[in-house]
Each structure stands twice: as C-alpha cells, then as structure tokens.
C-alpha positions in Angstrom: -32.9 2.3 -18.4 -30.3 1.4 -15.8 -31.0 -1.0 -13.0 -29.1 -1.3 -9.7 -27.9 -4.7 -8.8 -29.6 -6.0 -5.7 -29.3 -9.8 -5.4 -26.0 -11.5 -4.8 -26.1 -13.0 -8.4 -26.6 -9.6 -9.9 -23.9 -8.0 -7.8 -21.3 -10.7 -8.7 -22.1 -10.5 -12.4 -21.9 -6.6 -12.4 -18.6 -6.6 -10.6 -17.3 -9.3 -13.0 -18.4 -7.2 -15.9 -16.7 -4.1 -14.6 -13.5 -6.1 -14.0 -13.6 -7.3 -17.6 -14.1 -3.7 -18.9 -11.0 -2.6 -17.0 -9.1 -5.5 -18.5 -10.6 -4.9 -21.9 -11.7 -8.6 -22.2 -14.2 -8.2 -25.0 -14.8 -12.0 -25.3 -15.8 -12.3 -21.6 -17.9 -9.2 -21.8 -19.8 -10.7 -24.8 -20.3 -13.9 -22.9 -21.6 -12.2 -19.8 -24.0 -10.0 -21.7 -25.4 -12.9 -23.8 -25.5 -15.6 -21.1 -25.8 -13.6 -17.9 -28.8 -11.7 -16.6 -30.8 -9.7 -19.2 -29.5 -6.2 -19.9 -26.4 -6.7 -17.7 -24.7 -4.0 -19.8 -26.9 -1.3 -18.1 -26.8 -2.6 -14.6 -25.2 -0.4 -11.9 -23.0 -1.5 -9.2 -24.6 -1.1 -5.7 -21.8 1.0 -4.3 -21.4 4.0 -6.6 -24.0 3.3 -9.2 -21.5 3.1 -12.1 -22.1 1.1 -15.2 -19.7 -0.3 -17.6 -20.0 2.7 -19.9 -19.0 5.0 -17.0 -15.7 3.1 -16.6 -15.0 3.2 -20.3 -15.7 6.9 -20.5 -13.5 7.6 -17.5 -10.5 5.6 -18.9 -10.9 7.3 -22.4 -11.1 3.9 -24.1 -12.6 4.7 -27.4 -12.6 1.1 -28.7 -14.4 -0.1 -25.5 -16.9 2.7 -25.8 -17.9 1.8 -29.3 -18.0 -1.9 -28.3 -20.3 -1.3 -25.3 -22.6 1.0 -27.3 -23.0 -1.8 -29.9 -24.0 -4.2 -27.2 -26.8 -1.9 -26.2 -25.3 0.3 -23.5 -27.6 3.3 -22.6 -25.5 6.5 -23.2 -27.6 8.5 -20.7 -27.3 6.2 -17.7 -26.7 8.0 -14.4 -24.9 6.9 -11.3 -26.0 7.6 -7.8 -24.8 11.2 -8.1 -26.7 11.7 -11.3 -23.5 11.8 -13.5 -23.7 10.3 -17.0 -20.8 8.9 -19.0 -20.7 12.1 -21.0 -20.2 14.1 -17.8 -17.4 11.7 -16.7 -15.6 12.1 -20.0 -16.0 15.8 -20.0 -14.7 16.1 -16.4 -11.5 14.3 -17.4 -11.2 16.2 -20.8 -11.6 13.1 -23.0 -12.7 15.0 -26.1 -12.7 11.9 -28.4 -15.0 10.0 -25.9 -17.3 13.1 -25.6 -17.6 13.2 -29.4 -18.5 9.5 -29.6 -21.2 9.8 -27.0 -22.6 13.1 -28.5 -22.9 11.5 -31.9 -24.6 8.4 -30.5 -27.4 10.5 -28.9 -26.2 11.4 -25.4 -28.4 14.0 -23.9 -26.4 17.2 -23.2 -29.2 18.7 -21.0 -29.2 15.9 -18.4 -28.5 17.3 -14.9 -26.9 15.5 -11.9 -28.1 15.6 -8.3 -26.7 19.1 -7.8 -28.4 20.4 -11.0 -25.1 20.5 -13.0 -25.2 19.6 -16.7 -22.2 18.6 -18.9 -21.2 22.2 -19.3 -20.2 22.5 -15.7 -17.9 19.4 -16.1 -16.3 20.9 -19.2 -15.4 24.0 -17.1 -13.8 21.9 -14.3 -10.3 22.5 -15.7 -8.9 25.1 -18.1 -7.2 22.9 -20.7 -7.4 22.7 -24.5 -9.0 19.2 -24.2 -11.8 20.6 -22.0 -12.2 23.5 -24.4 -12.8 21.0 -27.3 -15.3 19.1 -25.1 -17.1 22.4 -24.5 -17.2 23.1 -28.2 -18.6 19.6 -29.0 -21.4 19.8 -26.4 -22.4 23.3 -27.4 -22.7 22.1 -31.0 -25.1 19.4 -29.8 -27.5 21.6 -28.0 -26.2 22.1 -24.4 -28.1 24.7 -22.4 -25.8 27.7 -21.9 -28.2 29.3 -19.3 -28.5 26.2 -17.1 -28.6 26.9 -13.3 -27.6 24.6 -10.5 -29.9 23.7 -7.6 -27.9 26.2 -5.5 -28.6 29.0 -8.0 -25.3 29.3 -9.9 -25.5 29.7 -13.7 -22.9 28.1 -15.9 -21.6 31.5 -17.1 -21.0 32.5 -13.4 -18.8 29.4 -13.0 -16.9 30.2 -16.1 -16.3 33.8 -15.1 -15.1 32.8 -11.6 -11.9 31.5 -13.3 -12.0 33.8 -16.3 -8.3 34.3 -16.1 -7.8 30.7 -17.2 -11.2 30.1 -18.9 -11.1 33.1 -21.2 -11.9 31.2 -24.4 -14.7 29.2 -22.7 -16.3 32.4 -21.4 -16.3 33.9 -24.9 -17.7 30.7 -26.4 -20.6 30.7 -23.9 -21.4 34.3 -24.7 -21.3 33.7 -28.4 -23.9 30.8 -27.9 -26.3 33.2 -26.2 -25.5 33.0 -22.5 -27.3 35.7 -20.5 -24.6 38.4 -19.7 -26.7 39.5 -16.6 -26.9 36.0 -15.1 -26.9 36.2 -11.3 -25.8 33.8 -8.6 -28.8 33.7 -6.3 -26.7 32.6 -3.3 -24.4 35.6 -3.4 -26.2 38.0 -5.7 -23.1 38.4 -7.9 -23.4 38.9 -11.6 -21.2 37.3 -14.3 -19.5 40.8 -14.7 -18.7 40.9 -11.0 -17.0 37.5 -11.2 -15.1 38.4 -14.3 -13.9 41.7 -12.6 -12.9 39.6 -9.6 -10.7 37.4 -11.8 -9.3 40.5 -13.7 -9.7 39.3 -17.3 -10.3 42.5 -19.3 -11.2 40.7 -22.5 -14.1 38.8 -20.9 -15.2 42.0 -19.1 -15.4 43.9 -22.4 -17.2 41.0 -24.1 -19.8 41.0 -21.3 -20.3 44.8 -21.5 -20.6 44.6 -25.3 -23.3 41.9 -24.9 -25.3 44.2 -22.6 -24.1 43.4 -19.1 -25.3 45.9 -16.5 -22.2 47.3 -14.6 -24.3 48.7 -11.7 -25.8 45.4 -10.5 -25.1 45.1 -6.7 -24.6 41.8 -4.9 -26.0 41.1 -1.4 -23.2 43.1 0.2 -23.9 46.0 -2.1 -20.6 45.4 -4.1 -20.6 46.4 -7.8 -18.4 45.2 -10.6 -16.3 48.4 -10.2 -15.5 47.5 -6.6 -14.0 44.2 -7.7 -12.1 45.7 -10.6 -10.6 48.4 -8.3 -9.7 45.8 -5.7 -7.9 43.7 -8.3 -6.0 46.7 -9.6 -7.3 46.2 -13.2 -7.1 49.8 -14.6 -8.2 48.7 -18.1 -11.3 47.0 -16.5 -12.1 50.2 -14.5 -11.9 52.2 -17.7 -14.2 49.9 -19.6 -16.8 49.9 -16.8 -16.7 53.7 -16.6 -17.2 53.8 -20.4 -20.4 51.7 -20.1 -21.9 53.9 -17.3 -20.6 52.4 -14.1 -21.4 54.6 -11.1 -18.2 55.5 -9.3 -20.0 56.8 -6.3 -21.6 53.4 -5.3 -21.0 52.3 -1.7 -21.1 48.8 -0.3 -22.8 47.8 3.0 -19.7 48.9 5.0 -19.6 52.4 3.4 -16.7 51.7 1.1 -16.7 53.1 -2.4 -14.4 52.0 -5.2 -11.7 54.4 -4.0 -11.4 52.5 -0.7 -10.7 49.3 -2.5 -8.1 50.9 -4.8 -6.4 52.6 -1.9 -6.3 49.5 0.2 -4.4 47.8 -2.7 -2.1 50.7 -3.3 -3.2 51.3 -6.9 -2.4 55.0 -7.4 -3.5 55.4 -11.0 -6.9 53.8 -10.3 -7.3 56.2 -7.4 -6.6 59.1 -9.7 -9.0 57.9 -12.4 -11.9 57.2 -10.0 -11.5 60.5 -8.2 -11.7 62.3 -11.6 -14.8 60.3 -12.5 -16.9 61.2 -9.5 -15.8 59.0 -6.6 -15.8 60.9 -3.3 -12.2 60.9 -1.9 -13.4 62.1 1.5 -16.0 59.4 2.0 -15.7 57.6 5.3 -16.5 53.9 5.7 -18.2 52.3 8.7 -14.8 52.2 10.5 -14.3 55.9 10.0 -11.5 55.5 7.4 -11.2 57.6 4.2 -9.4 56.2 1.2 -6.2 58.2 2.0 -6.2 56.9 5.6 -6.3 53.3 4.3 -3.4 54.0 1.9 -1.4 55.6 4.7 -2.1 52.7 7.0 -0.8 50.3 4.3 2.2 52.5 3.6 1.2 53.0 -0.1 2.9 56.3 -0.9 1.8 56.6 -4.6 -1.8 56.0 -3.8 -1.6 58.4 -0.8 -0.1 61.1 -3.0 -2.9 60.8 -5.6 -5.6 60.8 -3.0 -4.2 63.9 -1.3 -4.4 65.7 -4.6 -7.9 64.4 -5.2 -9.0 65.7 -1.7 -7.7 69.2 -2.5 -9.5 69.2 -5.9 -12.7 67.9 -4.3 -12.6 70.5 -1.6 -11.9 73.3 -4.1 -14.8 72.6 -6.5 -17.2 71.7 -3.7 -17.3 75.4 -2.6 -20.3 77.4 -3.7 -19.8 79.2 -7.0 -16.8 77.0 -8.1 -17.2 75.2 -11.4 -15.2 72.2 -12.4 -13.6 72.7 -15.9 -13.9 69.0 -16.5 -17.7 68.6 -16.7 -18.8 65.1 -15.7 -20.9 64.7 -18.8 -17.9 65.5 -21.0 -15.8 63.0 -19.1 -18.4 60.3 -19.7 -18.5 61.2 -23.4 -14.7 60.9 -23.6 -14.7 57.5 -21.8 -17.5 56.3 -24.1 -15.6 57.5 -27.2 -12.3 56.1 -26.1 -13.7 52.7 -25.5 -15.4 52.6 -29.0 -12.8 54.7 -30.9 -12.1 52.1 -33.6 -15.7 51.6 -34.4 -16.5 55.4 -34.4 -13.5 56.1 -36.6 -14.6 53.5 -39.1 -18.1 54.9 -39.4 -17.0 58.5 -39.6 -14.4 57.8 -42.2 -17.2 56.6 -44.5 -18.5 60.1 -44.6 -15.2 62.0 -44.6 -15.1 65.2 -46.8 -12.8 65.5 -49.8 -10.2 68.3 -50.1 -12.4 70.0 -52.7 -15.3 70.2 -50.4 -13.3 71.9 -47.7 -13.1 75.7 -48.1 -9.5 76.0 -47.1 -7.3 73.0 -47.6 -6.4 71.7 -44.1 -4.6 68.6 -42.9 -6.9 66.0 -41.4 -10.1 64.1 -42.0 -13.2 66.3 -41.7 -17.0 65.6 -41.6 -19.8 68.1 -41.5 -21.6 69.0 -38.3 -24.8 67.5 -39.6 -23.1 64.2 -40.5 -21.3 64.2 -37.1 -24.6 64.8 -35.2 -26.4 62.1 -37.1 -23.8 59.4 -36.6 -23.5 60.3 -32.8 -27.3 59.9 -32.5 -27.2 56.6 -34.3 -24.5 55.3 -31.9 -26.5 56.7 -29.0 -23.6 58.8 -27.7 -24.1 60.3 -24.2 -24.1 63.9 -25.5 -26.5 66.2 -23.5 -28.2 68.8 -25.6 -26.6 71.7 -23.6 -23.2 70.2 -24.4 -23.7 69.7 -28.1 -23.2 73.4 -28.9 -20.0 73.5 -26.8 -18.6 70.6 -28.7 -19.3 72.4 -32.0 -17.6 75.5 -30.8 -14.4 73.9 -29.6 -14.0 71.8 -32.7 -15.1 74.5 -35.2 -13.7 77.8 -34.0 -13.6 79.2 -37.6 -17.3 78.5 -38.1 -16.7 76.4 -41.1 -19.3 73.8 -40.1 -16.8 70.9 -40.0 -15.4 68.6 -37.3 -12.0 66.9 -37.5 -12.2 63.2 -36.6 -8.9 62.7 -34.9 -9.3 65.9 -32.8 -12.7 64.7 -31.5 -11.4 61.2 -30.7 -8.4 62.5 -28.8 -10.6 64.6 -26.5 -8.0 67.4 -26.2 -10.4 70.0 -27.2 -13.0 69.6 -24.5 -11.3 68.1 -21.4 -8.0 68.9 -19.6 -4.8 67.1 -20.2 -4.8 65.5 -16.8 -8.0 63.6 -17.5 -6.8 62.0 -20.8 -6.0 58.4 -21.0 -2.4 59.2 -21.7 -2.1 60.7 -18.2 -2.5 57.2 -16.7 0.2 55.5 -18.6 2.9 56.5 -16.1 6.0 58.6 -16.6 9.1 57.2 -18.1 12.1 57.6 -15.8 15.0 59.4 -17.2 18.5 58.3 -16.6 20.6 60.4 -14.2 23.5 62.2 -15.7 26.9 61.8 -14.1 28.7 64.6 -12.3 31.4 66.7 -13.9 34.8 65.3 -13.9 33.6 61.8 -14.3 32.9 61.4 -10.5 30.1 59.2 -9.7 27.7 59.9 -6.8 27.7 57.7 -3.7 25.8 54.5 -4.1 23.1 53.8 -1.6 22.7 50.6 0.2 20.6 48.0 -1.6 19.6 44.5 -0.9 19.8 41.7 -3.4 16.9 39.3 -3.0 18.2 35.8 -2.5 15.7 33.1 -3.7 15.1 30.1 -1.5 17.1 27.1 -2.8 14.7 24.4 -4.0 15.2 21.3 -6.0 13.3 20.4 -9.1 11.0 17.4 -9.1 13.2 15.4 -11.4 12.3 12.7 -13.9 9.3 10.4 -13.4 9.7 6.7 -12.6 10.3 4.1 -15.2 6.6 2.9 -14.7 5.3 6.4 -15.3 4.8 7.2 -11.7 5.8 10.5 -10.0 9.4 11.2 -9.0 11.0 9.1 -6.2 10.4 11.8 -3.6 6.7 10.8 -3.8 6.0 7.4 -2.3 3.0 5.2 -2.6 0.7 5.6 0.4 -0.2 2.3 2.1 -4.0 2.0 2.4 -5.8 -0.7 4.2 -8.5 -2.1 1.9 -10.4 -5.0 3.1 -13.9 -6.1 3.9 -14.5 -4.1 7.1 -17.5 -6.3 7.9 -15.1 -9.2 8.5 -11.8 -7.7 9.5 -10.6 -4.5 11.3 -7.5 -3.4 13.2 -8.6 -5.3 16.3 -9.5 -8.5 14.4 -7.0 -8.9 11.6 -7.0 -12.1 9.5 -5.2 -15.0 11.1 -3.2 -15.9 7.9 -3.1 -14.4 4.4 -5.5 -16.9 2.9 -8.3 -15.9 5.2 -8.5 -12.3 3.8 -9.9 -13.0 0.3 -11.6 -9.6 0.0 -9.3 -8.8 -2.9 -11.3 -11.1 -5.1 -14.6 -9.2 -4.8 -13.5 -5.6 -3.8 -12.4 -3.0 -6.3 -8.7 -2.2 -6.0 -8.3 1.4 -4.8 -6.4 3.8 -6.9 -2.7 4.4 -6.0 -2.2 7.5 -3.9 1.2 9.2 -3.6 2.5 11.5 -0.9 5.7 13.3 -0.3 8.1 11.2 1.6 8.6 13.9 4.2 4.9 14.2 4.7 4.8 10.5 5.4 7.5 11.0 8.1 5.7 14.1 9.5 2.5 12.1 10.0 4.3 9.1 11.4 3.3 6.7 8.6 5.9 4.0 9.2 4.2 1.4 7.0 4.4 3.7 3.9 8.0 4.4 4.6 8.9 0.7 5.1 7.2 -0.2 1.9 9.0 2.6 0.1 12.4 1.5 1.4 11.6 -2.1 0.4 10.9 -1.1 -3.1 14.2 0.7 -3.6 13.6 4.3 -2.3 16.6 5.7 -0.6 16.2 6.3 3.1 17.8 9.8 2.7 15.5 10.8 -0.2 15.0 14.6 -0.1 11.9 16.7 -0.8 11.7 20.0 -2.6 13.5 21.8 0.2 16.2 19.1 0.6 14.7 17.8 3.8 15.0 14.1 4.6 12.5 11.9 6.4 14.8 11.9 9.4 14.6 15.7 9.6 10.8 15.6 9.4 10.6 13.0 12.2 13.0 15.0 14.4 11.0 18.2 13.8 7.8 16.4 15.0 9.6 14.9 18.0 8.7 11.4 16.9 11.2 9.2 18.8 9.7 5.9 17.4 10.1 7.0 13.8 13.5 8.5 14.6 14.8 5.2 15.9 13.4 3.4 13.0 15.1 5.7 10.4 18.4 5.6 12.3 18.3 1.8 12.3 17.5 1.9 8.5 20.8 3.9 7.9 19.5 7.5 7.8 22.3 10.0 7.7 22.6 12.4 10.7 24.9 14.7 8.8 22.4 15.5 5.9 21.6 19.2 5.5 18.6 20.9 4.0 18.4 24.1 2.0 19.3 26.2 5.0 22.0 23.8 6.1 20.0 22.5 9.0 20.9 19.0 10.2 18.4 16.7 11.9 19.8 17.8 15.2 18.8 21.4 14.6 15.2 20.2 13.9 15.3 18.0 17.0 16.4 20.9 19.2 13.5 23.0 17.9 11.1 20.2 18.7 12.3 20.2 22.3 12.3 16.4 22.8 15.3 15.2 24.8 15.1 11.6 23.8 15.2 12.5 20.1 18.3 14.7 20.7 20.0 11.9 22.7 19.3 9.4 19.9 20.9 11.7 17.3 23.9 12.4 19.5 24.5 8.7 20.1 24.2 8.2 16.4 27.2 10.5 15.8 25.5 13.8 15.0 27.7 16.9 15.2 26.7 19.0 18.1 28.5 22.1 16.8 27.0 22.0 13.2 26.6 25.5 11.7 23.6 26.5 9.7 23.5 29.0 6.8 23.1 31.9 9.3 25.7 30.6 11.7 23.3 29.0 14.3 24.2 25.9 16.3 21.9 23.2 17.7 22.4 24.8 21.1 20.9 28.1 19.9 17.9 26.2 18.4 17.4 24.5 21.8 17.6 27.9 23.6 15.0 29.3 21.2 12.6 26.5 22.2 13.3 27.3 25.9 13.7 23.6 26.9 16.1 23.5 30.0 16.6 19.7 29.8 17.7 19.8 26.2 20.0 22.7 26.8 21.6 21.1 29.8 22.2 17.8 27.9 23.9 19.7 25.1 26.0 21.6 27.5 26.9 18.3 29.2 28.0 17.1 25.8 30.5 19.9 25.8 29.1 21.8 22.8 30.6 25.2 22.1 28.9 28.3 23.7 31.3 30.8 22.2 30.4 30.4 18.5 28.9 33.5 17.0 26.2 33.5 14.3 26.1 36.0 11.4 24.5 38.6 13.7 27.6 38.3 15.9 25.5 36.8 18.8 26.7 33.9 21.0 24.5 31.4 22.8 24.4 33.8 25.8 23.0 36.6 23.6 20.4 34.2 22.2 19.4 33.1 25.7 19.0 36.7 26.8 16.6 37.3 23.9 14.7 34.1 23.9 15.0 32.0 27.0 13.8 32.2 30.6 16.0 32.6 33.7 16.8 29.0 34.2 18.1 28.5 30.6 20.0 31.8 30.7 21.7 30.8 34.0 22.8 27.4 32.5 24.3 29.0 29.4 25.8 31.9 31.3 27.7 29.7 33.7 29.0 27.6 30.9 30.0 30.7 28.9 31.8 32.2 31.9 33.8 29.0 32.4 34.7 28.7 28.8 38.1 30.2 27.6 37.5 33.5 25.8 38.8 34.0 22.2 41.8 36.2 22.0 41.9 39.6 20.2 44.2 40.7 17.4 46.2 43.9 17.3 43.2 45.9 16.0 41.0 44.8 18.9 38.9 42.4 16.8 38.2 38.9 18.0 40.2 36.1 16.4 38.3 33.3 14.8 37.9 30.5 17.3 39.8 27.4 16.8 38.2 23.9 16.3 35.7 23.0 19.0 36.6 20.6 21.7 35.5 17.0 21.3 32.0 16.2 22.4 31.4 14.2 25.6 28.3 12.0 25.6 26.9 11.7 29.1 26.3 8.2 30.5 23.0 6.6 29.4 20.6 5.6 32.2 19.0 2.2 32.0 16.1 1.9 29.5 17.5 4.3 26.9 19.5 3.6 23.7 22.7 1.8 24.3 26.1 2.9 23.0 28.7 0.4 21.7 30.0 -1.7 24.6 27.0 -1.1 26.9 23.9 -3.1 27.4 20.7 -2.6 29.2 20.8 -3.9 32.7 24.6 -4.2 32.8 27.1 -2.3 34.9 26.7 1.5 34.5 30.4 2.0 35.0 31.1 0.3 31.7 29.0 3.0 30.0 31.0 5.8 31.7 34.2 4.2 30.7 33.1 4.0 27.0 32.1 7.6 27.1 35.5 8.7 28.4 37.2 6.4 25.8 35.2 8.1 23.0 36.2 11.5 24.3 39.9 10.5 24.3 39.8 9.1 20.8 37.8 12.2 19.6 35.5 9.9 17.6 31.7 10.3 17.7 29.9 7.4 19.2 27.7 5.3 17.0 24.3 3.7 17.5 24.3 0.0 17.8 22.8 -1.5 14.6 19.9 -3.8 15.3 19.4 -6.4 12.6 15.8 -7.3 13.6 13.0 -5.4 11.9 11.5 -2.7 13.9 7.8 -2.9 14.8 5.7 0.2 14.3 3.6 -0.6 17.3 4.5 1.0 20.5 8.1 2.0 21.4 10.8 0.0 19.7 12.9 -2.2 22.0 16.6 -2.4 20.9 17.3 -5.5 22.9 18.6 -8.6 21.0 15.4 -10.2 19.7 15.5 -14.0 19.8 14.0 -15.6 16.7 10.6 -17.0 17.2 10.6 -20.7 17.4 8.3 -22.3 14.9 7.4 -25.9 14.3 8.1 -27.4 11.0 5.2 -27.0 8.6 3.4 -24.8 11.1 0.8 -22.1 10.2 3.5 -19.4 10.7 5.8 -21.2 8.3 3.1 -21.4 5.7 2.0 -17.8 6.1 5.7 -16.6 5.8 6.2 -18.6 2.7 2.9 -17.3 1.2 3.8 -13.7 1.8 7.5 -14.0 0.7 6.9 -16.3 -2.3 9.6 -18.8 -1.3 9.4 -22.6 -1.3 10.6 -24.8 1.4 10.8 -27.8 -0.9 11.9 -28.1 -4.5 8.6 -29.6 -5.8 6.3 -27.8 -3.4 3.5 -25.8 -5.0 3.2 -22.3 -3.5 0.5 -19.7 -3.8 1.0 -16.0 -3.6 -2.1 -14.1 -2.2 -3.4 -11.1 -4.3 -2.9 -8.9 -1.3 -1.3 -9.0 2.2 -2.6 -7.5 5.3 -1.3 -3.9 5.9 0.0 -3.8 9.5 -2.3 -1.7 11.6 -2.1 -0.5 15.2 -4.8 -1.9 17.4 -7.2 0.4 19.3 -5.2 -0.2 22.5 -2.0 0.7 20.7 -3.6 4.0 19.6 -4.7 4.7 23.1 -1.3 4.0 24.5 0.3 6.2 21.9 -2.1 9.0 22.7 -1.3 8.7 26.4 2.5 8.6 25.7 2.0 11.7 23.5 0.3 13.5 26.4 3.3 12.6 28.7 5.8 13.9 26.1 4.0 17.1 25.0 1.6 17.8 27.8 -2.2 17.5 27.9 -2.6 20.5 25.6 -1.7 18.2 22.6 -5.3 17.1 22.4 -6.6 20.6 21.6 -6.6 22.5 18.3 -4.6 25.4 19.8 -1.7 23.3 20.8 1.7 24.9 20.2 5.0 23.2 19.9 7.9 24.5 22.2 9.3 27.0 19.7 5.9 28.6 18.8 4.8 28.5 22.4 8.0 30.4 23.5 7.4 32.9 20.7 3.8 33.5 21.8 5.0 34.0 25.4 7.6 36.5 24.3 5.1 38.4 22.2 2.6 38.5 25.0 5.3 39.7 27.4 6.3 42.5 25.1 2.6 43.6 24.6 2.0 43.6 28.4 5.0 45.9 28.8 3.8 48.3 26.2 
C-alpha cells in the first residue's frame, strides 16, 4: 500500500525519487530504493499524493513503467484525489501504458474521490488513442454501469458528447451498459443526452437496446424535445417509430412543436403535427408554436404550422374523421424504421410464380404468413385495422400481400405523410425569356470573411508559434519570500532545489499586453520575439495596450521600438484603438511617436471619428489642435460632423462643428459631385506641459518656449515628431520616468556586482569562478505598488472601474445612446 511522506527525510527522498523518474536516471532510482527508506517506490509526495508510477504513467514512459513495476511499484496506488496511474494514463490517452498496467493487474474498477473509474477518464477526449484505452479496460473487466457520487452513469457522460464519442458509446452498449441509465441530478436519460448531441447512430443503437423514449427529466423534457430542438429530423423519425409520445409537454407547457418552431425547422414541425402534436398548444407565456416561429422570423416553419393549424381545426370538429389514422401512421413509422429486417424475413417466405394464380410482378406472401410474421415482430397493428390492411393490399381477394407495396405505405396512408414528403423539393432552374433577354438581377450581398492569419509553424524546440509567449510565473517558497519580501540576492532564493518546476504556460502575446503583463513581454522580447508580433487578427501588443488605455505599457512598447503605423485586419492603427479607449495621455504618446492622425481604416474612419464615438471631449480637442482633417468622409459618406451628430454630446459636437465650419470646403465638379479632397495639411503637435513625454529638443523643467519652437519647426518641415529614445530599461513598477537615468554607483566587488554577474553569467576576471543560479527572481510589484496602481486607475477611469459593471468610454456611450432612444420611444 502507498504511504504518504511525513518526516523531512521521507519528503526529501520522495522528491529526489520523483526527480530521478523525470530524468530517467535508473541507476539512482535503484540506489534510492535499495538504500533509502523501505518501500520508497510506493511513497507519495505530501503535496499531491503522487508516486513515481503516477509520473511515469503521465509521461507515457513505457520503459520506466516496466522498470518501476519490477522494483515493486503498486499499480493501484492512489493520489490524494483517488486517481491511479491507470486513470492518469487513460486521461492522457497513453494506450501503451494502459495496456502495460492492465496486464500487470491494475484494478479497472477502482474509483476516485468523485466516484469516477477509469472509464470516465477514457471518455475525457474523443481521440483514437482514448478509444483504444477504452477497448483495453473494457476487455479487462471495467464496470460499464458505474455511477459517480453525483449520480452520473458512465453511459450518460459518453452520450453527452455522442457527436464526437460515437464509437465509444456503441462500445459501452455492446458491453452491456444500461440504455435507460439516468442522471439522478438532472433526471435525464442516456437517450435524452444523445438526442441533445444529435448523433442519430447512437440514438438508434439506444432504441434498439431497449431505451424508453418517453422518460422525462426533472423539467418534464423528453428525448423528443431535445431532438426537435437540435433539428435532427432522422432522430425524430426514429423516436416516433419506437413509440415516442408527440403530445408530451414540459413544465413550461411546451411540446415538441414549440422547440422545433423556435429553431425554425419546418420539416420537423410538419412531421410532428401529423404524428399527433397539438399545433395550437399554448405554453406558460401564451405562445403557440406558430407565434414563436413568427417572432423568430422563420417563414418555412410558420408556413407549415399554419397548415397544421388548419388541418387540426378541420378534423377536431365533431363528425370529421382524419383519413390518416394515428394507428396506421404508427405502423408506417414502425415499418419504415425496420424495413430492411422486415423485408429480409418476408423474402424467406415469398411465393413462387407457380403458386400465384395470375402471374404478377412483385414479391408476394400469403395473408397467413404475413400475419404470423407481423405477430412475431410485435408489429403495432390493432385488430380493427388488420382487416383494412388486407383489403387495401388484396383488392382482388387472392389472399396475398405484395411486400414492396406494404413497406412503401402508399396503400394505407396519404402521400403527404410518407417519408418522401420530408426530403424537400428540388428547385428547378428558371428558363430565360424569349429573345435571349435576361431578367433583371436582384441585389445580393457577397459575404466577406474576416481576414485572419494562420498560426504558422511551431518553434524549433517544439513549442507553439511565436505569437504565443511563455508566461512568467513566480514560483518560490512562499513561506520565505513574497512580493513585499523578495530575496536580497539570487543565492538566497534556493527554492528551485526542492520545489517542483512548474509546467510552461503559453499565452497570446496580445493577451499579455491586454492584461498588462510587462514581465512576460520583456522576457519574450529578450528571447527573440519581435515587438510587433501579430496575433490571429493581425493585432500587435501596442494595439492591445492602447485599446486598454495602459499608458505605462504603451510607453514601454514605444521605447522598445513598436511601430505606430502597424495595421490590423480592419486597417486600424494603434491610434484608432487609443481613441476608442478615450485616454488622452495614450493618444499624446502615439502622436509624439509619429502616428498618422489622418489614418484611414477599412471603412474610411479616422482616429477623430473613433474619439467622437467614445465621446471624450479632451481627446477630440487634442486631435483638433493637432490639425487633423474634419472633412474626410467614410464609406457611408459621413464626415466627422455627421459622426458627432449621431454619437456625441453637445460639447463634442460644438468642437467639431466649429472646426468643420472653419475648414475649406471641397469643390464640386461639373456634375455637382464633390471632388476628392487633396492631401491633408501637416499635423501640428501642441506644446507639451511639464511632466509629460518630451519631444526632441525639449526637456522637463526647461523653457517651455523651446517646445513651442520645436512644434512650429516640425510643422514647417512637415515631418512627424519622434519620441526620444531612452536607453535605460523601463521599470514595470509605477509610471515610467523618461528622464536621463544616472547609472547606479557601485563599489568594486560589492553585493550588487556579484548579483549582476550571477544573473548575467559574466565574469569580471579571467580566472574567476562564476555560478549561475537555477532560477532568478521574477520582478513583482509590491503591495504598495498595486495599491498605487489601483488608485491611479480610479483617477484615469473613474471610481466605477472597481465594479463588475464597469464600461469603457465607447461602450458607456453606446449604452447612453440606447437608453436615450428607449426613453424617447
């Protein structure tokens, strides 16, 4: 049995053994097991309860598995969650490891703390390897009717994803799984879950194994409700063939027709109405199926339901008889579902041509043979309908029944109820007009897909593409160090020697920028990732930082060389995203870095229009002071004034209107159309007050007139200003100061010198012996830094930023406009 390490000696030896298993050091493992504490091979680590066999099974190391089992490893050892090595291997789809453990006597009926056995782990993912794992454990006696502590059978879990786990569901049924298994938490049966996933093959297999189609869950939903909701017409047909009640209603008064109408499935509405569903049934909200279809604008479903209501009203009158008897419809559905089997049985007793009185085309059987076979198959033929069947199939009173005529159903039900009526009509091509003239073509829209970029090749080391960067995680002994008490030098933090190295985590580079993870970005840039690396939608980290209004990260990326002219899949520049965020300092930083204030997007929008949509007067005024164009029209032929009229408040509209009235109007051509405007005037960057980013030639605390002179000089030369490049590394803590940073004076051979040499790996002397630590401290913001950042965020975005319903300027403006419109109406 497994023992958990408790003493310090046991803990150290267990961690050493686990480390040797990862490194595949068999010599050291043998030494530890023979000279260490007794039965070390089955000791569990005190954190997760994993043994050496768990690690080998998880890494799919077949050689190590066999080696550990020879040393006496217990194959049924469980971790703190009750998981065995067999469950670990099955969860990852390691079929070879599962086979080794099964052959060495691993118990396939062991359950974890949640009541799951190995079958649940085989069903975790729908791959061929997991399918082989399932086949192996089923061959070694796994319990196909196991139920978890929460009351979910294994067949229910398989049927929940039957669309992907089709083969696994069929394997469980073949091994004897209960087709009427119920989830005690929801009351749903396996058939309900299979109908919810829409896999017809699994549904038919369950029905053939004896699943009851009329089992109701706790909300009174039946399998037919889920099949109608999914739009699975074949599943609805199979359920009706096995006796599903089409008139069942759930707790809200909805029958199967309501679910089909809400999804717009016209053929299912037609089928259910013919099979007994009430088209005039109202649910608890007072809606009939046709009203639901009309509300969702489903014309086909509404048309079929309108017909169904007329037929229902007609035959509901006293004395009116429906020519399509419900019992005959049930017989037809039952026959159609089993047509191949019925044909095969009837063909064994077919009459020869000599036995038939008059030679006729077809395959005939006598009435007596027909009745006997139908009784053997338990066909739903009422006694009062048997004579009617004989009469319609044997009008000449010869005592025979033609097999194909009976299976087609044309003799005893109308044509509209046959399965061929639900296949849909084929559209015929329209003929051209005489004289070769073609009719007028109607307007049509060509769907334009969103431009996205493929992931591209993986890295040379097998990692994900370069757009995914390694997330920097602080792993240290939290009992010794934290963000407020970091190690004083790299040698002090020796936790890498006794803590398990965490698995690498990768995240999209724009996600790192969106969450302000500067450490991850810095490490990515240091390891060769380009600063303008794009994600799937061609967005760069600078665009993500500008969209979030993160001035600290924006300054860092600009100092790292991020391009302000990059464009995403909709041709947005970082300035467009910054104007949507509504943060003036971010917009100023981009303009000082040389961003084009008149950049045009795919739909012709300018940064000014984006700022107007966010309804931020300070940003709009700054852009107008920069002399951006207000006469540019987008693809909807709207200028900035038109956008301000639709989106902005009075203050923003007044600013834009005054600038627009003062701007020269574009001339018109002879036809009265506006000529295309010429190139926009050069931008003018307003003087920068003290404390903000400095343009070339200006410095904080110097004469402000020098900044104004530089701005005028830039306007005359028609060259965009550039941000001063700071050579010092930017600190992620607090707001970055772009003053010239004086180098820190250090004494020779000081602690700072030694720490820098340890982390960089350099030597100050030729014969000096250096030591590189196994890990270095990941820079962390202190608690006070986090509080200061939170307070600064409140100042920038308002106190609402602390609440879940916080809305950024654009969304806040949209909400205000919608509310204003609703109040008017």
